[in-house]
All heavy atoms as TSV, in Angstrom:
chain	resi	resn	atom	element	x	y	z
A	1	GLY	N	N	0.797	-1.176	0.000
A	1	GLY	CA	C	0.000	0.000	0.000
A	1	GLY	C	C	0.860	1.269	0.000
A	1	GLY	O	O	2.078	1.232	-0.122
A	2	LEU	N	N	0.206	2.364	0.140
A	2	LEU	CA	C	0.848	3.670	0.091
A	2	LEU	C	C	1.474	4.070	1.434
A	2	LEU	O	O	2.441	4.821	1.464
A	2	LEU	CB	C	-0.191	4.709	-0.341
A	2	LEU	CG	C	0.279	6.135	-0.564
A	2	LEU	CD1	C	1.375	6.177	-1.621
A	2	LEU	CD2	C	-0.887	7.010	-0.989
A	3	ALA	N	N	0.957	3.554	2.518
A	3	ALA	CA	C	1.425	3.959	3.849
A	3	ALA	C	C	2.929	3.767	4.049
A	3	ALA	O	O	3.595	4.657	4.573
A	3	ALA	CB	C	0.631	3.233	4.933
A	4	PRO	N	N	3.529	2.637	3.643
A	4	PRO	CA	C	4.973	2.497	3.832
A	4	PRO	C	C	5.780	3.535	3.036
A	4	PRO	O	O	6.799	4.026	3.511
A	4	PRO	CB	C	5.272	1.078	3.330
A	4	PRO	CG	C	3.978	0.360	3.414
A	4	PRO	CD	C	2.923	1.391	3.167
A	5	LEU	N	N	5.325	3.867	1.842
A	5	LEU	CA	C	6.008	4.882	1.045
A	5	LEU	C	C	5.935	6.244	1.717
A	5	LEU	O	O	6.926	6.986	1.762
A	5	LEU	CB	C	5.408	4.971	-0.355
A	5	LEU	CG	C	5.593	3.738	-1.228
A	5	LEU	CD1	C	4.825	3.885	-2.531
A	5	LEU	CD2	C	7.055	3.499	-1.493
A	6	LEU	N	N	4.770	6.579	2.242
A	6	LEU	CA	C	4.622	7.862	2.939
A	6	LEU	C	C	5.490	7.900	4.190
A	6	LEU	O	O	6.073	8.935	4.514
A	6	LEU	CB	C	3.159	8.127	3.274
A	6	LEU	CG	C	2.245	8.335	2.068
A	6	LEU	CD1	C	0.800	8.529	2.507
A	6	LEU	CD2	C	2.708	9.495	1.209
A	7	ALA	N	N	5.604	6.767	4.879
A	7	ALA	CA	C	6.468	6.700	6.060
A	7	ALA	C	C	7.932	6.935	5.666
A	7	ALA	O	O	8.666	7.640	6.367
A	7	ALA	CB	C	6.311	5.353	6.755
A	8	MET	N	N	8.365	6.376	4.539
A	8	MET	CA	C	9.736	6.591	4.076
A	8	MET	C	C	9.959	8.053	3.696
A	8	MET	O	O	11.017	8.618	3.974
A	8	MET	CB	C	10.042	5.689	2.887
A	8	MET	CG	C	10.189	4.244	3.278
A	8	MET	SD	S	10.806	3.126	1.977
A	8	MET	CE	C	9.784	3.493	0.597
A	9	LEU	N	N	8.966	8.679	3.071
A	9	LEU	CA	C	9.085	10.092	2.714
A	9	LEU	C	C	9.172	10.963	3.964
A	9	LEU	O	O	9.965	11.903	4.018
A	9	LEU	CB	C	7.911	10.524	1.829
A	9	LEU	CG	C	7.885	9.896	0.440
A	9	LEU	CD1	C	6.558	10.201	-0.248
A	9	LEU	CD2	C	9.060	10.383	-0.399
A	10	GLU	N	N	8.356	10.663	4.960
A	10	GLU	CA	C	8.404	11.412	6.224
A	10	GLU	C	C	9.774	11.255	6.887
A	10	GLU	O	O	10.331	12.215	7.416
A	10	GLU	CB	C	7.287	10.952	7.163
A	10	GLU	CG	C	5.892	11.332	6.720
A	10	GLU	CD	C	5.589	12.813	6.885
A	10	GLU	OE1	O	6.343	13.531	7.572
A	10	GLU	OE2	O	4.583	13.253	6.322
A	11	ALA	N	N	10.325	10.037	6.857
A	11	ALA	CA	C	11.649	9.802	7.445
A	11	ALA	C	C	12.713	10.589	6.688
A	11	ALA	O	O	13.629	11.154	7.296
A	11	ALA	CB	C	11.971	8.316	7.433
A	12	ALA	N	N	12.599	10.640	5.368
A	12	ALA	CA	C	13.554	11.405	4.572
A	12	ALA	C	C	13.465	12.884	4.908
A	12	ALA	O	O	14.480	13.573	5.019
A	12	ALA	CB	C	13.307	11.176	3.085
A	13	LEU	N	N	12.266	13.381	5.091
A	13	LEU	CA	C	12.085	14.783	5.473
A	13	LEU	C	C	12.728	15.072	6.819
A	13	LEU	O	O	13.358	16.109	7.011
A	13	LEU	CB	C	10.603	15.138	5.528
A	13	LEU	CG	C	9.967	15.531	4.210
A	13	LEU	CD1	C	8.449	15.571	4.345
A	13	LEU	CD2	C	10.488	16.877	3.751
A	14	ALA	N	N	12.571	14.141	7.748
A	14	ALA	CA	C	13.119	14.339	9.089
A	14	ALA	C	C	14.650	14.372	9.079
A	14	ALA	O	O	15.259	15.074	9.881
A	14	ALA	CB	C	12.631	13.223	10.016
A	15	SER	N	N	15.250	13.636	8.143
A	15	SER	CA	C	16.708	13.602	8.097
A	15	SER	C	C	17.286	14.632	7.131
A	15	SER	O	O	18.497	14.741	7.004
A	15	SER	CB	C	17.188	12.207	7.709
A	15	SER	OG	O	16.814	11.912	6.375
A	16	GLY	N	N	16.432	15.387	6.468
A	16	GLY	CA	C	16.890	16.408	5.532
A	16	GLY	C	C	17.051	15.858	4.129
A	16	GLY	O	O	18.090	15.292	3.816
A	17	PRO	N	N	16.042	15.966	3.305
A	17	PRO	CA	C	16.100	15.398	1.957
A	17	PRO	C	C	17.200	16.039	1.112
A	17	PRO	O	O	17.423	17.239	1.182
A	17	PRO	CB	C	14.720	15.703	1.380
A	17	PRO	CG	C	14.238	16.865	2.151
A	17	PRO	CD	C	14.823	16.730	3.528
A	18	VAL	N	N	17.876	15.226	0.359
A	18	VAL	CA	C	18.935	15.740	-0.491
A	18	VAL	C	C	18.727	15.384	-1.957
A	18	VAL	O	O	19.379	15.944	-2.811
A	18	VAL	CB	C	20.325	15.231	-0.048
A	18	VAL	CG1	C	20.690	15.819	1.292
A	18	VAL	CG2	C	20.372	13.730	-0.006
A	19	ARG	N	N	17.862	14.463	-2.244
A	19	ARG	CA	C	17.616	14.044	-3.620
A	19	ARG	C	C	16.172	14.329	-4.020
A	19	ARG	O	O	15.270	14.241	-3.203
A	19	ARG	CB	C	17.852	12.545	-3.775
A	19	ARG	CG	C	19.262	12.140	-3.531
A	19	ARG	CD	C	19.400	10.680	-3.780
A	19	ARG	NE	N	20.772	10.277	-3.512
A	19	ARG	CZ	C	21.198	9.056	-3.668
A	19	ARG	NH1	N	20.388	8.117	-4.069
A	19	ARG	NH2	N	22.455	8.766	-3.422
A	20	PRO	N	N	15.953	14.613	-5.300
A	20	PRO	CA	C	14.580	14.778	-5.779
A	20	PRO	C	C	13.833	13.437	-5.740
A	20	PRO	O	O	14.429	12.381	-5.926
A	20	PRO	CB	C	14.743	15.245	-7.222
A	20	PRO	CG	C	16.165	15.603	-7.381
A	20	PRO	CD	C	16.942	14.905	-6.313
A	21	VAL	N	N	12.535	13.516	-5.486
A	21	VAL	CA	C	11.685	12.325	-5.430
A	21	VAL	C	C	10.426	12.595	-6.234
A	21	VAL	O	O	9.859	13.684	-6.162
A	21	VAL	CB	C	11.296	11.990	-3.968
A	21	VAL	CG1	C	10.273	10.870	-3.912
A	21	VAL	CG2	C	12.522	11.629	-3.159
A	22	THR	N	N	9.997	11.584	-6.995
A	22	THR	CA	C	8.720	11.646	-7.702
A	22	THR	C	C	7.865	10.490	-7.223
A	22	THR	O	O	8.308	9.337	-7.246
A	22	THR	CB	C	8.914	11.551	-9.225
A	22	THR	OG1	O	9.720	12.637	-9.659
A	22	THR	CG2	C	7.587	11.593	-9.952
A	23	LEU	N	N	6.648	10.790	-6.794
A	23	LEU	CA	C	5.686	9.774	-6.373
A	23	LEU	C	C	4.590	9.703	-7.418
A	23	LEU	O	O	3.875	10.681	-7.636
A	23	LEU	CB	C	5.088	10.123	-5.006
A	23	LEU	CG	C	3.946	9.231	-4.531
A	23	LEU	CD1	C	4.427	7.804	-4.288
A	23	LEU	CD2	C	3.307	9.799	-3.265
A	24	LEU	N	N	4.474	8.553	-8.082
A	24	LEU	CA	C	3.381	8.305	-9.014
A	24	LEU	C	C	2.328	7.504	-8.276
A	24	LEU	O	O	2.648	6.457	-7.680
A	24	LEU	CB	C	3.869	7.512	-10.227
A	24	LEU	CG	C	4.825	8.292	-11.099
A	24	LEU	CD1	C	6.112	7.544	-11.250
A	24	LEU	CD2	C	4.182	8.584	-12.413
A	25	LEU	N	N	1.098	7.982	-8.296
A	25	LEU	CA	C	0.015	7.292	-7.602
A	25	LEU	C	C	-1.100	7.003	-8.595
A	25	LEU	O	O	-1.697	7.924	-9.151
A	25	LEU	CB	C	-0.525	8.144	-6.443
A	25	LEU	CG	C	-1.708	7.567	-5.671
A	25	LEU	CD1	C	-1.333	6.229	-5.032
A	25	LEU	CD2	C	-2.177	8.544	-4.610
A	26	GLY	N	N	-1.343	5.726	-8.837
A	26	GLY	CA	C	-2.383	5.323	-9.775
A	26	GLY	C	C	-3.703	5.085	-9.091
A	26	GLY	O	O	-3.766	4.574	-7.978
A	27	ALA	N	N	-4.770	5.483	-9.777
A	27	ALA	CA	C	-6.126	5.260	-9.291
A	27	ALA	C	C	-7.057	5.211	-10.496
A	27	ALA	O	O	-6.689	5.622	-11.599
A	27	ALA	CB	C	-6.560	6.377	-8.343
A	28	ARG	N	N	-8.231	4.715	-10.285
A	28	ARG	CA	C	-9.204	4.662	-11.382
A	28	ARG	C	C	-9.745	6.051	-11.677
A	28	ARG	O	O	-9.723	6.504	-12.802
A	28	ARG	CB	C	-10.330	3.696	-11.025
A	28	ARG	CG	C	-11.340	3.509	-12.116
A	28	ARG	CD	C	-12.184	2.265	-11.868
A	28	ARG	NE	N	-13.317	2.204	-12.761
A	28	ARG	CZ	C	-13.256	1.904	-14.048
A	28	ARG	NH1	N	-12.093	1.666	-14.597
A	28	ARG	NH2	N	-14.333	1.865	-14.786
A	29	THR	N	N	-10.255	6.734	-10.649
A	29	THR	CA	C	-10.815	8.073	-10.809
A	29	THR	C	C	-10.169	9.021	-9.808
A	29	THR	O	O	-9.497	8.591	-8.870
A	29	THR	CB	C	-12.341	8.087	-10.579
A	29	THR	OG1	O	-12.592	7.801	-9.199
A	29	THR	CG2	C	-13.070	7.085	-11.459
A	30	GLU	N	N	-10.410	10.313	-9.984
A	30	GLU	CA	C	-9.847	11.308	-9.075
A	30	GLU	C	C	-10.333	11.089	-7.645
A	30	GLU	O	O	-9.583	11.285	-6.692
A	30	GLU	CB	C	-10.203	12.711	-9.567
A	30	GLU	CG	C	-9.404	13.796	-8.932
A	30	GLU	CD	C	-9.578	15.140	-9.606
A	30	GLU	OE1	O	-10.355	15.250	-10.571
A	30	GLU	OE2	O	-8.938	16.091	-9.152
A	31	ALA	N	N	-11.562	10.648	-7.501
A	31	ALA	CA	C	-12.122	10.382	-6.170
A	31	ALA	C	C	-11.405	9.232	-5.471
A	31	ALA	O	O	-11.432	9.126	-4.244
A	31	ALA	CB	C	-13.613	10.075	-6.283
A	32	ASP	N	N	-10.748	8.372	-6.245
A	32	ASP	CA	C	-10.050	7.218	-5.683
A	32	ASP	C	C	-8.624	7.520	-5.226
A	32	ASP	O	O	-7.957	6.644	-4.687
A	32	ASP	CB	C	-10.007	6.085	-6.708
A	32	ASP	CG	C	-11.390	5.577	-7.081
A	32	ASP	OD1	O	-12.275	5.587	-6.208
A	32	ASP	OD2	O	-11.573	5.190	-8.250
A	33	LEU	N	N	-8.153	8.725	-5.467
A	33	LEU	CA	C	-6.799	9.091	-5.028
A	33	LEU	C	C	-6.813	9.236	-3.507
A	33	LEU	O	O	-7.450	10.136	-2.967
A	33	LEU	CB	C	-6.347	10.396	-5.684
A	33	LEU	CG	C	-6.091	10.315	-7.180
A	33	LEU	CD1	C	-5.901	11.706	-7.754
A	33	LEU	CD2	C	-4.899	9.430	-7.472
A	34	ILE	N	N	-6.110	8.344	-2.826
A	34	ILE	CA	C	-6.168	8.306	-1.361
A	34	ILE	C	C	-5.063	9.149	-0.741
A	34	ILE	O	O	-4.051	9.446	-1.368
A	34	ILE	CB	C	-6.079	6.856	-0.853
A	34	ILE	CG1	C	-4.754	6.214	-1.297
A	34	ILE	CG2	C	-7.255	6.037	-1.341
A	34	ILE	CD1	C	-4.465	4.867	-0.677
A	35	LEU	N	N	-5.293	9.535	0.497
A	35	LEU	CA	C	-4.307	10.232	1.326
A	35	LEU	C	C	-3.782	11.520	0.686
A	35	LEU	O	O	-2.634	11.899	0.884
A	35	LEU	CB	C	-3.147	9.296	1.694
A	35	LEU	CG	C	-3.532	8.068	2.509
A	35	LEU	CD1	C	-2.363	7.099	2.609
A	35	LEU	CD2	C	-4.001	8.473	3.896
A	36	ARG	N	N	-4.637	12.208	-0.065
A	36	ARG	CA	C	-4.212	13.425	-0.758
A	36	ARG	C	C	-3.757	14.511	0.210
A	36	ARG	O	O	-2.801	15.222	-0.060
A	36	ARG	CB	C	-5.349	13.983	-1.634
A	36	ARG	CG	C	-5.560	13.257	-2.940
A	36	ARG	CD	C	-4.325	13.289	-3.830
A	36	ARG	NE	N	-3.848	14.599	-4.164
A	36	ARG	CZ	C	-4.175	15.285	-5.241
A	36	ARG	NH1	N	-5.010	14.778	-6.108
A	36	ARG	NH2	N	-3.676	16.483	-5.464
A	37	GLU	N	N	-4.426	14.655	1.349
A	37	GLU	CA	C	-4.026	15.684	2.319
A	37	GLU	C	C	-2.619	15.407	2.842
A	37	GLU	O	O	-1.811	16.321	2.977
A	37	GLU	CB	C	-5.023	15.749	3.470
A	37	GLU	CG	C	-6.365	16.327	3.060
A	37	GLU	CD	C	-7.348	16.347	4.214
A	37	GLU	OE1	O	-6.961	16.038	5.357
A	37	GLU	OE2	O	-8.515	16.674	3.954
A	38	THR	N	N	-2.312	14.152	3.110
A	38	THR	CA	C	-0.974	13.789	3.580
A	38	THR	C	C	0.065	14.077	2.504
A	38	THR	O	O	1.129	14.638	2.783
A	38	THR	CB	C	-0.937	12.292	3.961
A	38	THR	OG1	O	-1.927	12.054	4.967
A	38	THR	CG2	C	0.433	11.886	4.467
A	39	ILE	N	N	-0.241	13.715	1.274
A	39	ILE	CA	C	0.680	13.966	0.163
A	39	ILE	C	C	0.869	15.467	-0.045
A	39	ILE	O	O	1.993	15.937	-0.248
A	39	ILE	CB	C	0.180	13.270	-1.114
A	39	ILE	CG1	C	0.222	11.753	-0.931
A	39	ILE	CG2	C	1.011	13.707	-2.323
A	39	ILE	CD1	C	-0.519	10.970	-1.997
A	40	ASP	N	N	-0.215	16.228	0.019
A	40	ASP	CA	C	-0.114	17.683	-0.146
A	40	ASP	C	C	0.764	18.312	0.933
A	40	ASP	O	O	1.514	19.254	0.671
A	40	ASP	CB	C	-1.498	18.323	-0.147
A	40	ASP	CG	C	-2.294	18.001	-1.405
A	40	ASP	OD1	O	-1.686	17.570	-2.420
A	40	ASP	OD2	O	-3.525	18.173	-1.384
A	41	ARG	N	N	0.698	17.784	2.165
A	41	ARG	CA	C	1.564	18.292	3.241
A	41	ARG	C	C	3.034	18.003	2.939
A	41	ARG	O	O	3.911	18.829	3.184
A	41	ARG	CB	C	1.158	17.701	4.588
A	41	ARG	CG	C	-0.053	18.360	5.207
A	41	ARG	CD	C	-0.221	17.996	6.673
A	41	ARG	NE	N	-0.340	16.568	6.912
A	41	ARG	CZ	C	-1.478	15.886	6.876
A	41	ARG	NH1	N	-2.607	16.517	6.607
A	41	ARG	NH2	N	-1.501	14.597	7.110
A	42	ILE	N	N	3.305	16.829	2.400
A	42	ILE	CA	C	4.690	16.489	2.050
A	42	ILE	C	C	5.175	17.402	0.933
A	42	ILE	O	O	6.298	17.911	0.982
A	42	ILE	CB	C	4.810	15.006	1.657
A	42	ILE	CG1	C	4.537	14.119	2.875
A	42	ILE	CG2	C	6.180	14.710	1.059
A	42	ILE	CD1	C	4.414	12.642	2.566
A	43	VAL	N	N	4.354	17.637	-0.066
A	43	VAL	CA	C	4.711	18.541	-1.168
A	43	VAL	C	C	5.060	19.925	-0.613
A	43	VAL	O	O	6.063	20.534	-1.004
A	43	VAL	CB	C	3.567	18.641	-2.201
A	43	VAL	CG1	C	3.820	19.755	-3.195
A	43	VAL	CG2	C	3.385	17.318	-2.932
A	44	ALA	N	N	4.252	20.421	0.312
A	44	ALA	CA	C	4.471	21.755	0.875
A	44	ALA	C	C	5.769	21.815	1.693
A	44	ALA	O	O	6.436	22.854	1.715
A	44	ALA	CB	C	3.287	22.158	1.749
A	45	ARG	N	N	6.133	20.715	2.355
A	45	ARG	CA	C	7.330	20.694	3.191
A	45	ARG	C	C	8.604	20.381	2.407
A	45	ARG	O	O	9.698	20.520	2.928
A	45	ARG	CB	C	7.155	19.656	4.302
A	45	ARG	CG	C	6.100	20.062	5.314
A	45	ARG	CD	C	5.801	18.976	6.319
A	45	ARG	NE	N	7.000	18.420	6.940
A	45	ARG	CZ	C	7.061	17.175	7.424
A	45	ARG	NH1	N	6.023	16.368	7.327
A	45	ARG	NH2	N	8.167	16.739	7.984
A	46	TRP	N	N	8.472	19.935	1.156
A	46	TRP	CA	C	9.609	19.482	0.370
A	46	TRP	C	C	9.606	20.201	-0.982
A	46	TRP	O	O	9.550	19.572	-2.040
A	46	TRP	CB	C	9.476	17.994	0.157
A	46	TRP	CG	C	10.710	17.227	-0.160
A	46	TRP	CD1	C	11.857	17.689	-0.717
A	46	TRP	CD2	C	10.898	15.827	0.043
A	46	TRP	NE1	N	12.749	16.672	-0.888
A	46	TRP	CE2	C	12.178	15.509	-0.413
A	46	TRP	CE3	C	10.101	14.825	0.563
A	46	TRP	CZ2	C	12.688	14.222	-0.365
A	46	TRP	CZ3	C	10.603	13.558	0.614
A	46	TRP	CH2	C	11.881	13.253	0.164
A	47	PRO	N	N	9.664	21.530	-0.950
A	47	PRO	CA	C	9.541	22.302	-2.197
A	47	PRO	C	C	10.708	22.056	-3.142
A	47	PRO	O	O	11.843	21.856	-2.715
A	47	PRO	CB	C	9.505	23.750	-1.720
A	47	PRO	CG	C	10.229	23.727	-0.414
A	47	PRO	CD	C	9.946	22.374	0.195
A	48	ASN	N	N	10.412	22.078	-4.404
A	48	ASN	CA	C	11.395	21.952	-5.486
A	48	ASN	C	C	12.103	20.610	-5.565
A	48	ASN	O	O	12.982	20.437	-6.399
A	48	ASN	CB	C	12.445	23.066	-5.400
A	48	ASN	CG	C	11.806	24.428	-5.377
A	48	ASN	OD1	O	10.881	24.696	-6.131
A	48	ASN	ND2	N	12.279	25.279	-4.501
A	49	ALA	N	N	11.800	19.668	-4.698
A	49	ALA	CA	C	12.471	18.375	-4.754
A	49	ALA	C	C	11.492	17.206	-4.720
A	49	ALA	O	O	11.883	16.083	-4.982
A	49	ALA	CB	C	13.459	18.237	-3.607
A	50	PHE	N	N	10.234	17.462	-4.396
A	50	PHE	CA	C	9.238	16.393	-4.346
A	50	PHE	C	C	8.158	16.684	-5.372
A	50	PHE	O	O	7.578	17.762	-5.392
A	50	PHE	CB	C	8.614	16.282	-2.952
A	50	PHE	CG	C	7.601	15.170	-2.854
A	50	PHE	CD1	C	8.013	13.866	-2.689
A	50	PHE	CD2	C	6.259	15.436	-2.936
A	50	PHE	CE1	C	7.089	12.837	-2.612
A	50	PHE	CE2	C	5.319	14.417	-2.855
A	50	PHE	CZ	C	5.740	13.119	-2.700
A	51	ARG	N	N	7.917	15.698	-6.228
A	51	ARG	CA	C	6.890	15.864	-7.255
A	51	ARG	C	C	5.870	14.748	-7.116
A	51	ARG	O	O	6.234	13.574	-7.027
A	51	ARG	CB	C	7.539	15.809	-8.634
A	51	ARG	CG	C	6.619	16.203	-9.745
A	51	ARG	CD	C	7.394	16.259	-11.033
A	51	ARG	NE	N	7.490	14.899	-11.548
A	51	ARG	CZ	C	7.540	14.588	-12.828
A	51	ARG	NH1	N	7.583	15.533	-13.735
A	51	ARG	NH2	N	7.595	13.335	-13.213
A	52	PHE	N	N	4.599	15.127	-7.087
A	52	PHE	CA	C	3.502	14.164	-6.995
A	52	PHE	C	C	2.799	14.117	-8.347
A	52	PHE	O	O	2.391	15.143	-8.878
A	52	PHE	CB	C	2.522	14.587	-5.893
A	52	PHE	CG	C	1.265	13.764	-5.881
A	52	PHE	CD1	C	1.319	12.399	-5.686
A	52	PHE	CD2	C	0.034	14.368	-6.062
A	52	PHE	CE1	C	0.157	11.639	-5.683
A	52	PHE	CE2	C	-1.129	13.620	-6.054
A	52	PHE	CZ	C	-1.063	12.249	-5.849
A	53	VAL	N	N	2.667	12.898	-8.896
A	53	VAL	CA	C	2.033	12.716	-10.197
A	53	VAL	C	C	0.887	11.717	-10.045
A	53	VAL	O	O	1.114	10.501	-9.996
A	53	VAL	CB	C	3.031	12.206	-11.254
A	53	VAL	CG1	C	2.345	12.021	-12.606
A	53	VAL	CG2	C	4.225	13.139	-11.361
A	54	PRO	N	N	-0.357	12.202	-9.969
A	54	PRO	CA	C	-1.487	11.279	-9.956
A	54	PRO	C	C	-1.745	10.775	-11.377
A	54	PRO	O	O	-1.677	11.546	-12.334
A	54	PRO	CB	C	-2.648	12.129	-9.436
A	54	PRO	CG	C	-2.267	13.529	-9.753
A	54	PRO	CD	C	-0.766	13.586	-9.779
A	55	VAL	N	N	-2.022	9.472	-11.511
A	55	VAL	CA	C	-2.278	8.859	-12.812
A	55	VAL	C	C	-3.622	8.146	-12.734
A	55	VAL	O	O	-3.815	7.283	-11.872
A	55	VAL	CB	C	-1.177	7.846	-13.177
A	55	VAL	CG1	C	-1.430	7.240	-14.551
A	55	VAL	CG2	C	0.199	8.495	-13.106
A	56	LEU	N	N	-4.541	8.523	-13.611
A	56	LEU	CA	C	-5.881	7.939	-13.582
A	56	LEU	C	C	-6.116	7.035	-14.787
A	56	LEU	O	O	-5.759	7.375	-15.914
A	56	LEU	CB	C	-6.940	9.046	-13.569
A	56	LEU	CG	C	-6.878	10.024	-12.405
A	56	LEU	CD1	C	-8.029	11.022	-12.488
A	56	LEU	CD2	C	-6.884	9.306	-11.066
A	57	SER	N	N	-6.755	5.883	-14.542
A	57	SER	CA	C	-7.066	4.961	-15.631
A	57	SER	C	C	-8.443	5.225	-16.230
A	57	SER	O	O	-8.703	4.818	-17.363
A	57	SER	CB	C	-6.979	3.512	-15.149
A	57	SER	OG	O	-7.919	3.258	-14.127
A	58	ALA	N	N	-9.321	5.896	-15.496
A	58	ALA	CA	C	-10.659	6.226	-15.998
A	58	ALA	C	C	-11.013	7.658	-15.591
A	58	ALA	O	O	-11.952	7.888	-14.829
A	58	ALA	CB	C	-11.685	5.236	-15.455
A	59	PRO	N	N	-10.260	8.648	-16.089
A	59	PRO	CA	C	-10.490	10.037	-15.675
A	59	PRO	C	C	-11.748	10.636	-16.296
A	59	PRO	O	O	-12.224	10.151	-17.327
A	59	PRO	CB	C	-9.241	10.754	-16.192
A	59	PRO	CG	C	-8.836	9.965	-17.385
A	59	PRO	CD	C	-9.182	8.538	-17.062
A	60	HIS	N	N	-12.259	11.691	-15.663
A	60	HIS	CA	C	-13.391	12.429	-16.236
A	60	HIS	C	C	-12.883	13.248	-17.424
A	60	HIS	O	O	-11.669	13.414	-17.619
A	60	HIS	CB	C	-14.063	13.314	-15.186
A	60	HIS	CG	C	-13.168	14.329	-14.559
A	60	HIS	ND1	N	-12.787	15.482	-15.190
A	60	HIS	CD2	C	-12.545	14.345	-13.349
A	60	HIS	CE1	C	-11.991	16.179	-14.413
A	60	HIS	NE2	N	-11.818	15.494	-13.279
A	61	ALA	N	N	-13.787	13.769	-18.211
A	61	ALA	CA	C	-13.436	14.457	-19.461
A	61	ALA	C	C	-12.521	15.662	-19.235
A	61	ALA	O	O	-11.702	15.984	-20.083
A	61	ALA	CB	C	-14.700	14.889	-20.194
A	62	GLY	N	N	-12.631	16.342	-18.109
A	62	GLY	CA	C	-11.832	17.532	-17.843
A	62	GLY	C	C	-10.473	17.267	-17.230
A	62	GLY	O	O	-9.717	18.208	-16.991
A	63	TRP	N	N	-10.114	16.021	-16.970
A	63	TRP	CA	C	-8.838	15.684	-16.333
A	63	TRP	C	C	-7.693	16.060	-17.272
A	63	TRP	O	O	-7.665	15.646	-18.430
A	63	TRP	CB	C	-8.798	14.201	-16.000
A	63	TRP	CG	C	-7.509	13.722	-15.419
A	63	TRP	CD1	C	-6.558	12.992	-16.050
A	63	TRP	CD2	C	-7.047	13.916	-14.084
A	63	TRP	NE1	N	-5.518	12.726	-15.185
A	63	TRP	CE2	C	-5.786	13.289	-13.975
A	63	TRP	CE3	C	-7.556	14.573	-12.961
A	63	TRP	CZ2	C	-5.048	13.288	-12.791
A	63	TRP	CZ3	C	-6.817	14.573	-11.797
A	63	TRP	CH2	C	-5.581	13.929	-11.714
A	64	THR	N	N	-6.740	16.814	-16.769
A	64	THR	CA	C	-5.599	17.224	-17.585
A	64	THR	C	C	-4.300	16.548	-17.152
A	64	THR	O	O	-3.256	16.806	-17.734
A	64	THR	CB	C	-5.403	18.754	-17.534
A	64	THR	OG1	O	-5.196	19.146	-16.176
A	64	THR	CG2	C	-6.606	19.479	-18.105
A	65	GLY	N	N	-4.382	15.706	-16.167
A	65	GLY	CA	C	-3.202	15.019	-15.660
A	65	GLY	C	C	-2.867	13.771	-16.443
A	65	GLY	O	O	-3.437	13.509	-17.514
A	66	ALA	N	N	-1.973	12.969	-15.887
A	66	ALA	CA	C	-1.523	11.739	-16.528
A	66	ALA	C	C	-2.641	10.710	-16.550
A	66	ALA	O	O	-3.468	10.643	-15.659
A	66	ALA	CB	C	-0.301	11.192	-15.796
A	67	ARG	N	N	-2.623	9.913	-17.628
A	67	ARG	CA	C	-3.611	8.848	-17.802
A	67	ARG	C	C	-2.893	7.536	-18.074
A	67	ARG	O	O	-1.825	7.534	-18.698
A	67	ARG	CB	C	-4.507	9.143	-18.999
A	67	ARG	CG	C	-5.296	10.416	-18.879
A	67	ARG	CD	C	-5.882	10.801	-20.243
A	67	ARG	NE	N	-6.564	12.074	-20.159
A	67	ARG	CZ	C	-7.881	12.226	-20.202
A	67	ARG	NH1	N	-8.644	11.183	-20.383
A	67	ARG	NH2	N	-8.410	13.407	-20.086
A	68	GLY	N	N	-3.472	6.448	-17.616
A	68	GLY	CA	C	-2.883	5.151	-17.913
A	68	GLY	C	C	-3.042	4.193	-16.765
A	68	GLY	O	O	-3.802	4.440	-15.835
A	69	ARG	N	N	-2.319	3.101	-16.867
A	69	ARG	CA	C	-2.369	2.060	-15.826
A	69	ARG	C	C	-1.010	1.870	-15.220
A	69	ARG	O	O	-0.010	1.953	-15.812
A	69	ARG	CB	C	-2.852	0.748	-16.418
A	69	ARG	CG	C	-4.279	0.848	-16.861
A	69	ARG	CD	C	-4.689	-0.511	-17.393
A	69	ARG	NE	N	-5.977	-0.358	-18.021
A	69	ARG	CZ	C	-7.072	-0.969	-17.612
A	69	ARG	NH1	N	-7.014	-1.777	-16.606
A	69	ARG	NH2	N	-8.195	-0.795	-18.212
């Protein structure tokens, strides 16, 4: 699941991140993207080095993000 990855990101933040990180999170729809508030907090605390990329397999017509499986 996603929880172990988030725990590793939090640990990296606590020790002072030095490398860029990209988290790709796949879901069927935007409503299925879990733990968004936690991810948004990590993004805010790790500026310019942490990138979050949500990927949807069944997005709505207005979705402008990544698509796929």
